C-alpha positions as CSV (number, residue, x, y, z in Angstrom):
1,M,-68.9,113.4,-246.6
2,L,-66.4,112.7,-244.2
3,Y,-67.2,113.3,-240.4
4,T,-64.5,114.0,-237.9
5,L,-65.3,112.8,-234.3
6,D,-63.6,114.8,-231.5
7,M,-63.0,112.8,-228.4
8,D,-61.7,114.1,-225.1
9,P,-58.6,112.5,-223.9
10,Q,-59.2,109.6,-221.7
11,V,-58.5,110.2,-218.2
12,P,-56.6,107.3,-216.7
13,I,-58.8,105.2,-214.5
14,L,-56.1,105.0,-211.7
15,D,-56.5,108.8,-211.1
16,Q,-60.1,108.5,-210.6
17,I,-59.7,105.9,-207.7
18,P,-59.8,107.6,-204.3
19,N,-56.5,107.5,-202.2
20,D,-57.6,105.7,-199.0
21,K,-54.0,105.6,-197.7
22,S,-53.8,109.3,-197.6
23,Q,-57.2,109.7,-195.9
24,I,-56.1,107.3,-193.1
25,T,-52.8,109.2,-192.4
26,N,-54.7,112.5,-192.1
27,G,-57.2,110.9,-189.9
28,S,-54.5,109.6,-187.5
29,H,-52.7,112.9,-187.5
30,N,-55.9,114.7,-186.4
31,I,-56.6,112.1,-183.8
32,T,-53.0,112.8,-182.4
33,V,-53.4,116.5,-182.4
34,I,-56.6,116.1,-180.6
35,S,-55.0,113.8,-178.0
36,M,-52.2,116.2,-177.3
37,A,-54.5,119.0,-177.0
38,V,-56.6,117.2,-174.4
39,F,-53.6,116.2,-172.5
40,V,-52.3,119.7,-172.4
41,L,-55.6,120.9,-171.2
42,L,-55.8,118.3,-168.5
43,S,-52.2,119.1,-167.4
44,L,-53.0,122.9,-167.1
45,S,-56.0,122.0,-165.2
46,A,-54.1,119.8,-162.8
47,V,-51.4,122.5,-162.4
48,G,-54.1,125.0,-161.7
49,F,-55.7,123.1,-159.1
50,L,-52.6,122.4,-157.4
51,Y,-51.7,126.0,-157.2
52,Y,-55.3,126.7,-155.9
53,Q,-54.7,124.2,-153.1
54,N,-51.4,125.4,-152.1
55,Q,-52.6,128.9,-151.9
56,Q,-55.4,127.6,-149.6
57,L,-53.1,125.7,-147.5
58,K,-50.9,128.7,-147.0
59,K,-53.8,130.8,-145.9
60,M,-54.9,128.1,-143.4
61,L,-51.4,127.8,-142.0
62,A,-51.3,131.6,-141.5
63,N,-54.6,131.9,-139.8
64,Y,-53.9,128.9,-137.6
65,Q,-51.4,129.6,-134.6
66,V,-49.9,126.4,-133.1
67,A,-49.2,126.6,-129.4
68,P,-45.5,126.0,-128.7
69,T,-44.6,122.8,-127.2
70,P,-42.7,123.3,-123.9
71,T,-39.1,122.2,-124.3
72,S,-37.5,119.6,-122.0
73,S,-35.4,122.2,-120.4
74,A,-38.4,124.5,-119.6
75,T,-40.1,121.6,-118.0
76,A,-37.1,120.5,-116.1
77,L,-36.9,124.2,-114.7
78,A,-40.5,124.1,-113.7
79,T,-39.9,120.9,-111.7
80,A,-36.3,121.2,-110.8
81,D,-36.8,122.6,-107.1
82,P,-40.1,121.3,-105.3
83,T,-38.7,123.3,-102.3
84,A,-38.4,126.6,-103.9
85,N,-41.5,128.1,-101.9
86,W,-40.7,126.4,-98.7
87,K,-39.7,128.1,-95.5
88,T,-36.1,127.9,-94.1
89,Y,-35.2,127.2,-90.5
90,T,-31.8,127.9,-88.9
91,H,-30.9,126.6,-85.5
92,P,-29.6,129.8,-83.6
93,T,-26.8,127.9,-81.8
94,Y,-25.8,124.8,-83.7
95,K,-26.2,126.6,-87.2
96,Y,-27.8,123.7,-89.1
97,Q,-30.3,124.8,-91.6
98,F,-33.0,123.1,-93.7
99,K,-36.2,123.8,-95.7
100,Y,-39.6,122.6,-94.6
101,P,-43.2,123.0,-96.2
102,S,-44.9,126.2,-95.8
103,D,-47.9,124.7,-93.9
104,W,-45.5,122.9,-91.5
105,S,-43.7,124.4,-88.3
106,A,-40.2,124.0,-87.2
107,V,-39.2,125.0,-83.6
108,V,-36.5,124.3,-80.9
109,S,-37.4,121.5,-78.8
110,Q,-38.3,122.2,-75.2
111,S,-36.5,119.0,-74.0
112,A,-33.2,120.1,-75.5
113,S,-32.1,123.4,-76.8
114,A,-29.9,121.6,-79.6
115,N,-32.9,119.7,-81.0
116,T,-35.5,120.8,-83.3
117,L,-39.0,119.5,-84.0
118,F,-40.9,120.0,-87.3
119,G,-44.1,118.8,-88.8
120,L,-47.7,120.0,-89.4
121,N,-48.8,121.9,-86.3
122,A,-45.5,121.2,-84.6
123,D,-44.5,122.8,-81.4
124,S,-41.8,122.8,-78.8
125,K,-43.1,119.6,-77.2
126,S,-44.1,117.4,-80.3
127,G,-43.8,117.0,-83.9
128,I,-43.9,114.3,-86.6
129,G,-40.2,114.6,-87.1
130,G,-37.1,116.4,-85.8
131,I,-33.4,116.6,-85.3
132,E,-31.5,115.3,-82.3
133,V,-28.2,116.4,-81.4
134,R,-26.2,114.1,-79.1
135,E,-22.7,114.5,-77.5
136,I,-21.2,110.9,-77.4
137,P,-17.8,109.4,-77.7
138,T,-16.5,109.6,-81.4
139,E,-15.1,106.1,-81.4
140,P,-16.3,104.2,-84.5
141,Q,-17.8,101.3,-82.6
142,N,-19.9,103.6,-80.6
143,F,-21.1,105.6,-83.7
144,N,-21.9,102.3,-85.5
145,S,-23.7,100.8,-82.4
146,L,-26.1,104.0,-82.5
147,T,-26.8,103.7,-86.2
148,E,-27.4,100.1,-86.2
149,S,-29.6,100.0,-83.1
150,K,-33.1,98.5,-83.7
151,I,-33.0,98.9,-87.4
152,I,-34.5,96.9,-90.3
153,K,-32.6,98.5,-93.0
154,Q,-29.6,100.8,-93.5
155,T,-27.9,102.5,-96.4
156,P,-24.8,104.8,-96.6
157,V,-25.6,108.2,-98.3
158,T,-24.0,111.4,-98.7
159,I,-26.2,114.7,-98.6
160,N,-24.7,118.1,-99.4
161,G,-21.3,116.6,-98.6
162,I,-22.3,115.1,-95.3
163,S,-21.9,111.3,-95.1
164,G,-24.0,109.1,-92.9
165,Y,-26.5,106.4,-92.8
166,K,-30.1,106.4,-93.8
167,T,-32.0,103.9,-91.7
168,K,-35.5,102.4,-91.6
169,Y,-36.0,101.2,-87.9
170,S,-38.8,99.5,-86.1
171,N,-39.1,100.6,-82.5
172,V,-41.9,102.2,-80.6
173,V,-43.1,103.9,-83.8
174,S,-42.1,103.1,-87.3
175,G,-40.2,105.6,-89.4
176,T,-36.9,106.5,-91.1
177,N,-34.0,108.6,-90.0
178,F,-30.6,109.9,-91.3
179,V,-27.8,109.7,-88.7
180,F,-24.4,111.2,-89.3
181,R,-21.5,112.3,-87.2
182,H,-20.3,115.8,-87.6
183,K,-16.6,117.2,-87.4
184,D,-17.2,118.6,-84.0
185,G,-17.9,115.1,-82.5
186,L,-21.7,115.5,-82.2
187,I,-24.0,112.9,-83.7
188,Y,-27.1,114.4,-85.7
189,N,-30.1,112.3,-86.0
190,I,-32.8,113.5,-88.6
191,Y,-36.0,111.4,-88.2
192,I,-39.7,111.1,-89.0
193,N,-42.1,109.1,-87.2
194,S,-44.3,108.1,-90.1
195,E,-44.8,105.4,-92.7
196,G,-47.0,107.6,-95.1
197,Q,-45.8,107.9,-98.5
198,N,-46.4,111.7,-98.8
199,D,-44.6,112.2,-95.4
200,L,-41.6,110.0,-96.4
201,E,-41.3,112.1,-99.6
202,I,-41.5,115.5,-97.7
203,F,-38.8,114.0,-95.4
204,D,-36.6,113.1,-98.1
205,Q,-36.9,116.7,-99.6
206,I,-36.1,118.2,-96.1
207,L,-33.0,115.8,-96.1
208,S,-31.9,117.2,-99.4
209,T,-31.8,120.7,-98.1
210,F,-30.2,120.0,-94.8
211,K,-26.7,121.7,-94.6
212,F,-24.4,123.8,-92.1
213,I,-24.0,127.4,-92.3
214,N,-20.8,129.3,-91.4
215,P,-21.6,131.4,-88.2
216,V,-21.2,135.1,-88.6
217,A,-18.0,136.2,-87.5
218,S,-17.9,138.5,-84.4
219,P,-15.6,141.5,-84.6
220,S,-12.3,140.9,-83.3
221,A,-11.8,142.0,-79.7
222,K,-9.3,144.7,-79.0
223,P,-6.2,143.7,-76.9
224,I,-6.5,144.7,-73.3
225,A,-3.4,146.3,-71.7
226,C,-2.9,144.7,-68.3
227,T,-1.7,146.7,-65.4
228,K,1.8,146.2,-64.2
229,E,1.0,144.7,-60.9
230,A,3.2,142.0,-59.2
231,K,2.2,139.1,-57.0
232,L,4.5,137.6,-54.5
233,C,4.9,133.9,-54.7
234,P,5.9,131.5,-51.7
235,D,9.3,131.1,-53.1
236,G,9.9,134.8,-53.0
237,S,9.5,135.4,-56.7
238,Y,6.9,137.5,-58.4
239,V,4.5,137.0,-61.2
240,G,2.7,139.7,-63.2
241,R,-0.8,139.7,-64.8
242,T,-1.3,138.2,-68.2
243,G,-3.7,136.5,-70.5
244,P,-7.0,138.0,-72.0
245,N,-8.5,138.5,-68.6
246,C,-5.4,139.9,-67.2
247,E,-5.0,137.4,-64.4
248,F,-2.0,136.7,-62.4
249,A,0.2,133.9,-63.9
250,P,0.6,130.9,-61.7
251,C,3.5,130.8,-59.4
252,P,6.4,128.6,-60.1
């Protein structure tokens, strides 16, 4: 009897060996995908955190009112004129004017009606400073001799268009003055008898406000019609009345 042996086709051994290379590639791919996912999540978290911080900062700025810093111009205006609230003195006859502190006094001097005395509790007899008006010859040598008398320092200065000398002198009392000659031939001496720093600062501020004002013009007088009278002169001629007072003209 003949037996036939059926055998399965032999599977190649190569096909039965696991493909390690394919498994390694797949593993690397999975790691890359996971890394990218983690990176994306971290990026989104960072963006979200920054957005949250930005919103919080906006809320804080909206609730926080910053006090405006005063500009340099505003500061300059606030300190531009320290004499703004001072009193103003005007001499009734000589029409010079200046400002002085509100707690000081300024009055016409008793010794000379052209002069003024000023200072704390000043009166017509005394004051820490004042203004003297003198009628002296206008020759340059006389003017210079006045400004250079008994002084230890002298500086030419101009105040409100008025040129003169600011001097520091040493005499009976120490102090500072400003001397100038006005166009009418008068000498004006503005002085203070003090060495106190505060008094000297006030004196400089008083000087900065000194000026002359134009007197108020009086209404023009109407011309007077003189009478037609005649006066007999020694030589036999006649003269009539003339001039603003209608006086007889002088005889020839």
